[in-house]
N, C-alpha and C positions, 0 to 999 in steps of 0.2 A: 388501362387502369390509371385514370387521370388523377387519383388522389394518393397514389402509391408513394411518390416522393415526399409529400407533406406528412404522410403517416410515418414513414421511416425517420424523417427529421425529428418528429415529435418523440418517437421512441428513443432516439439517441439523446436528445435533450433531457428527457425525463430520467433516463438511466444515469446520466452523468450528474444530475443535480438533485435528484429526489430519492433518498434511501427508501427501499421497500418497507412496508409495514412490518413484515416478519423480522427484518433485521433491526428496525427501530425497537421492536418489542424486546428482542434479545439484548440490545444495548441498554435499554432501560432497566432490564433485570440485572445486567452486569453492574450498572451504576448503583443499584439498590443493594447489591450483595457486597460491594467493596467497602472497606473500612474508611470512614470519613477522615480527612486530614492527611491521608497518605499520598505519596507521589502517584500511585496508580489511580487513586480517586481523582486527584487533580487532572490527570491525563484523560480519564473517562469523561469528566465534566467538560473539558475543552472539546473532545470529540463530539459530545452531544450538542454543545453550543454551535460548533461548526456545521453540524448536520442541519440545524435550524436555520443558520445563516444562508447555507447553500440553497435550501428550498425557497427562502424568502427572496433571494436575489436571482434565482434561477441561474446559478453559477456552479462550476464544477466543485463537487465535494472535496475531491483530491485533485491536485494539479496533474498527477500522473494518471491519465485516462487510459493507459495501457494499449494493448493491441486489440482493437474492437473485434470481437468474435461473435458471429451470427450463426444461429442454428435455425434453418428454414425448412418447414414441412409444407409441401404443396400437393394438391389433388392432381391426379393424372391429367395431362394436357395443358397444364399451366406453363407459360414460357419462363423457365428459370434463368435464361440468358438476360431477359429484360429485368427481372428482379435483381440480379447481381449488378447490372448496370445502374439501376436506381439506388441500390445500396451504396455503391461507390460515390455517386453524385451527392447523396445525402451525407455521407461521411465527410466529403470535401467541404460541403456547405456548413456543416456543424463545426468543422475546424475553423473555417473563416469567421464564424460567429463567436468563437472562443468557448464553445461547449466541449470541444476536444482539444487537447494539446497536440501539436504536430509531432508525432512519435515515429514516423516511418523513416528509417535510416538505411541507405544502401549499404549492404554488408561488405561490398568490395571497395567503394570509394569513400564511404563514411559520410556522404552527403545526405542531409535531411530533405525529403521531398517537399516539405512545407504544407502538404495538404492531406497527410495520412494515407496517400495512395502510393502503390508501388507493387512490385512482384509479390504476390500472395498477401498483400495488405489492402484492405482488411481481410480477415479470415472469414470465409463463408462455407458452411456445411449444408448441403441440400439432402433432403430425404423425401421420398414420396409417401403419402398415406392415403387412406380411403375415406377421409373426412372431406367435407365440401368447402372448407375454409382454408386460407393460408395462415400459417402460424409462423411468427418471427420472434425468436428470443435472442437477447443480446446480453453479453457480459463484458464489463470493462475491468480487466484485471491488471493492476499496475506492475511495473518492473520489480519493485521491492519484494512483493509477495511472490511474483513469478520466479524470482531467484531462489526462493525458499522451497520451491517444489523439490521433491526428492524421490528417488526410486531405489528400492531395496531388492536384492536378489538373495532369496533364502536357500540354504542356511547362511547366516552371517553373524559376525560379532558386533555388538553395539556398545558404545560407551555407557557405562553405569547399569546396563541391562544384561550383559553377557550374551550367550548364544541365543539366536532366534532361529527356531526350527521351522520345518515346512508344515505348520499346522496353525490353528487359529490363535494359539498362545504366541507363536512367533509373529503372526500378523499384528496382534495387539501390541507387542513390544515395539515393532516398527512404527506404528502409528503414534505411540506415546513419545518415541524418540524424535519423530518429525515435529511434534509440538515443542519439545525441548530444544532442538537444534535451531529452530527459527528465532527464539528469544525475542528481542525487540526489532530485529531486522525486517520482519514481515508485518510490522504494525499490529501486534497483539492488542486485544483478543481477536483471534482469527477463526476461520472456518476451514474445515478439511473436506475435500472430496477425495475418495479413496477407491482404487480398483484393486481387487485381489485377483491375480492371474493375468490372462491374455499375454501378448508379447510386449516388448519394450515400448514401441511406438503407440499401439492402440491402447495399451494400458493407461498411458498418460491422457489420451483423448477421453477415455471412459471416466477417468478420475475427474477431469474437468467438467464433463457432462453432469456428474453428481452435484456440482455446485448450482445447477439449475433447479434442484429440488428445494421446496420451501423449508425453512429451518424448523417449522413446527409440524412437519409431516412425520409419519411413522413408516419405517421400512416394511414392505409387505412380507419379507422373509424374516420369520421370528428370530432366527439365529443372528442375522445381521442387525436386526432391530435391537437385540440385547447387547451386541457388541458396540453399537453406536452409543447407547446409553451409558455403558461402562466407560468407554473412552471419554465421553464428555465429563463424567463425574471424576474420573481419575486425573485427567489432564488439568482440571482446576485445583487439584491438590499439589501439583508440582511447584506452583508458586512463581511462574514466570511473570504473570500480571501484565497490566496494560503497558505497552511500549517496553516490556522487559524490565520494568521498575521493581518487580516483585509485588505479589498480591494474589487475590482470590480469583480474578477473572482472566483466564488465559485462553479459553476456547469458547466460542459461541455456538458451535455446531459441528457435527461429524456425520458425513453421509457416505455410505459404503455400498459398493456393488461388487459382484463376483463374476468372472468370465472364465470359460475353460482355457486351459493352458497346454503347452507342450510338456511331455514327461520330463524333459531335461531342464525346464525353466519354471521358476516360481517367483514371480515378481509381485511386489507390493508398491503400487504407484500412488503417490500422494500429491495432490494439487492444493497448495496452501493459498488461502484467500485472507485478505486483511479485514479489519473491522469495517472499512469503507466498502462494503460488499454490494457493488453496483451491478444488479442484473434485473431486467424487466422483460416483458414480452407482450405481444399483441396478437389478436386474431384479426384477419383482414378479409373483406369481401373480395372474392377472386375476380369479379368483373370490374370493380371500381378501385380496389386498393384501399378503400376507406376502413378505418378502425371500427370493428364491430364490438370488441370488448378488450379490456386490459387483463393481463395476467399479473399475479402477485399484488395488485393494488386495485382499489375502487376509486376512480377519479371523482365520484360524487360524494365520497366520504371525506370530511375535513381532515387535514393532516395535523396531528397533535404535536405540540412542541415537546421536546425532550427535557428541556430545562426552562426555568421561568425567566431567566435573564440572559442577555447576549454576552455580557462581560464575564470575566473570571474573578471569583471572589478572592480578593487580596487580603493578606493577613497583616500587612504593615512591616513584615520582616524581610520583604524582598530587597535585594541589593540592586541599586540603580547604578548603571554604568553608562558613561558617555565616551563615545569614540572620538579620536583614537585612544586606545587603552594603554595605560602605563603598566610596567611590569609589577609595580607595587600593588596596584589595584587587583591585578590578576592573581598574584601570589596570596592575597588576602582571602581568596575564595576557597571554599571547601566543598567536597562532594555533598550534595543534598541542598545546597543553596539555590534559591529561586532568584533569577536575575531578570531585571527589566532593562532592556538595552535601548539606548537612544543614540542617534547619529547615523553615520554612513556604514553600509554593509555592502560587500561585494559577493555576488553569487559565483560559484565555481564548482563544476561537476567533473566528470571523467575527462573530457577533452581539455578543459582548462588546466587541470592538474598535470596531465601528460605534457601539455605545452610549457608549463612553468618550470618543469625540471630540466628543460632544454633551452628555454628562452627567458629573457628578462620580462617581468610583468609590464603591462601597458600603463599601470598606475603604481604609485608608491604604496606599498603594503606594510610599512612600518607602523606597528600598533593597530593594524587593521583586523577586521572580522571577515572571515570567509564563510559564506552560507552555502552548504551543500543543497542546492535547490535548482530545479529546472522549471521556472514559472510558466504560466499561461499568460501571454502578453498580447494586447491588441493596440493598434494605432488609432487614436481618436482625435480629430481636429489637429493633426500634425504632431501629436505627442504620444508617447507610450504610456499605457495604463495597465496595471497589474490586475489580472482577473482571478488568479489563483497562485498561491506561493507557499506550499508546505515543504518540509524537508525531504530529501531523498536519503537512501541508505548510505551511510558513511563508509562502511568497511571496504567498498570498492576503491576508495582513495588511499587505503593503507600503504600501497607500494610507493606513494608519492608524498603523503602528507608531512612526514618528518622533514624531508628535504625542503619543502616549501616553507615550513615554519622556521627552520634554521637559516635558510638563505635570504629570506625577505622580511623577517621580523614580525610575522603574523602573531597576534596575541590571543585570538580566539577563533575556534572553528565551531560552527553550528551545523547539526545534522540530526540523524536519528540512528539508533541501534548501537552507537558506540564504535570505538576503533580498537586496534590491537596494541601489542607490546611496543612495537617500533614507534608508533605515534605517542604512546604514553611516556616513553623515555624522552622524546623531544619536548613534550610539554613540561616535564620536570627540569630538563636541562636549560630550556630557553625562557621559562616563565610564561607559559601559555596554558589555555584551558579549553576543554571540550564542553560545549553546551548542547544538551539534548532538547530539541523542539519536539512537538507532538506530531507524529506521522499522520498524514491524511487530513490535517486541519488546515486545508488550503485557504478557506475563507477567513478563518480566525486570524491567520497571519497576514493575509492580503489587506485586512483592515488596519494592520499596524504599519503598513508601508505608506508613507505620506507622499512620496514623489519618486519618480524614476529620473535620476540625475544624468544618466548616460549609459552607453552600452559599448563593449569592446569585444573583439574576436567574434563578430557576427557571422563570419564564414562558417562557424561550427553549427549554425542554426539557432533558433530561438531558445530551446531548452538548454543548450550547451554553451551559449554565449556567456560572457561575464557582464552581468548587469550591476550598475552602481545605483544603490537604493538609499533613500533616507527613511529610517524607521523611527517609530515612537512607541515606547512601552512594549517592545518585542519580548515576549516571555519565553524563557527556557530554563532548564534545570541543569546545574553543574553535575555531570556524571563522571568526568575525568578531570582531576585537578592538577596543579603544578607541584604536588607533593608525592606523586606516584600512586595516588588512590584511584581506583576504577570501580564504580558501581556495577558496571557490566560484568567484569571479572568476578566480582563478589556474588552477584545473582546467579551467574552461570555455575559457580561452584556449589552454591546452596541448593539450586534446583537439581543439579546432578545428584547430590546426596539424597534428595527427596525421591528422585527417580529410582534410585536403588531400592527404596522401600516398596516399590510397586512391581517388583520382579515376578511375584507369584500372582496368579489369577485370583481376583477377589471372590469370596464365598458367595 
């Protein structure tokens, strides 16, 4: 199959950089349904502009390209060993070209392989079928939304919804709870894949498989089709909104399957997917490996832009900040302020924060901004170039963030999804602020980075290293200020109250 490698590389590239038409349509509908001028509308506009930028530059939509997961169907007699070998080689090459971020980390040593290869990485599922072509489907599901996956064991007690029993009403409560608990951590508006039944392990697999269904299809089971429609309608009444800012668009789709279970077990497994819903597929000629047709998209049909302009419509009310930040400038900020940041920013994720609570920083962090970001970086002509640089989920740094702020004089933290009470108290005490960037908008923010000034702690690998960046007009929204206010806590409380009104099945 002389064209297999090329076909697989093109599949990976298109999946990472070109949002499928059904997802584009759902995002366009979400943007049209949201109230103009609101924070959720602003977030949706940036998401749409980012989607257009990624397609234009053939660059990753989101910097977190996840754990590449392939589902491969082959006719009898096809050499699956060779297909898996070619998949691994294509993944490594796509990583080298900056279409995938190196995400494969040894769970024992903590070392990043650098090429997305390792034990059980990438994930490849093979199945035989009686058709005469090979089918390869790929999903790139980032860590932020992967962490929002959840599994319920019925009966159970749910916040704001009470008892969920072993019936469809109990299932409905679990699915709505899954939307609510994700808030902005999973980059809403999201998509759910759900499995009712099965065992713990296979239930999660089947839930993820549901994400391969097109958003505009109809479940062949009329009971599940009705449940999917009800969940989509009700979830968008909860008010989570884009990035958890509050609003009308919380969910883009819900796909449900059911599998037989053990008498003692009743699981509801939910796979949460973010708005940057990257999945595509191809049919291949079994003798040559050449692409015979694409799934989910028609390459001959022009890709329509989601928004007219690439920039973000500014109002003139934005607060312009220059680094290093002063305490006075930070304490003048309030929740809801839109900030344009200029100057130096340091990235710092899980490994950096764990390092800083035990060791002094490699740079002076007084008045500094720490960006929760694991960028896609390439070396070109002897210098580092940012290929994608959106925010990662901040709550993972909650055990460390307050100490880092207090110990080193950090004035601002950029991330997504907000942080907890410990960090909020440190912001208030020290005069610091949390800035929420738009999750998944990796190209939008990459264009705001003028230069890579240096890199520290490279032993942690490219995503986890501390990158020193110069930014210009880096846009974010104040969601936790130095006065003890948190938009995230407010929205969680308000959406919880709305969730309580949905306890009974709609007529």
